C-alpha positions, 0 to 999 in steps of 0.5 A: 767409269773412266774412258781411257785413251790409248795409242793405236797399235804400231803398224809401221812396215806392215802391209795395210791388208795384213793389219788387224783392225785397230782397237778404238781410241777409247775404252769403256769399262762398265759393270757386266750384265747378264747379256755379257755372259757368253763373252765372259765365258768365251774369254775365260776359256781362251785365257786360262787353261785351268782355274777358270770361272764357270758360267754358273760362277759368273752368273752368280757373281753378276748378281752378288753384293760381294762381287763386281764383274767388269767388262772393257769394251770399245765401239759399244760392243767390242769386247776387250777384257774383264775383271772380277773383284771380291769384297768381303764383309768385315774387312777393308781389303778387296781382292782382284780375283781375275783379269783377262784381256783379248789378245788384240787388246793386250798392251793397249791399256785395257788391263790398266783401265780394268784394274784402275776401275777395280781400285775406284770401286774398292775405294768407294766401298771403303776398302784400304787395299786391293790384293791379288795373286798372279802366277809366278811365271806370268811376267806380263801381268806382274809387270802390269801390277808393278807399273800400277804400284802393287807391291809383292807381299808374299808367295803361295807354293803350288797355288794353282791346279797345275802346281804353279806358284803364285805371287801375292801383291797388294796396293794401298788405296 
């Protein structure tokens, strides 16, 4: 899995005592393990108000042949983010189901590293494309996906539990 560098957060003009601890210079993306379950659930609950993966769902996906749960970390155990990608039998299209990063990791390349690792995993399984849905009002995520080469292919009205619409994106692999 790739180890991707990213610049430290800008702290110009911020007193040293008030600066958050830096995310490290390298991000490690790896397959999630059962020992990551508490961190996965905690990030899910802090990232999404609705439409969350439950502890039981994460546990099931960790052992699934058709799902891949990834975690991004630094300093061996500093949990920075997660991604879940699904692979369906008899199709060459993978689906990025979930992507979440901790607030201190946002804008530091963690989301990009997770998505790129999902793409590599999909390619290695013979997939020709990766698809995803994203809330229409999630401008940060939409910019990330567009920057990574994803193209809008459609929309789902009232897709989420709160009635929010979803945009559909796809990237050819």
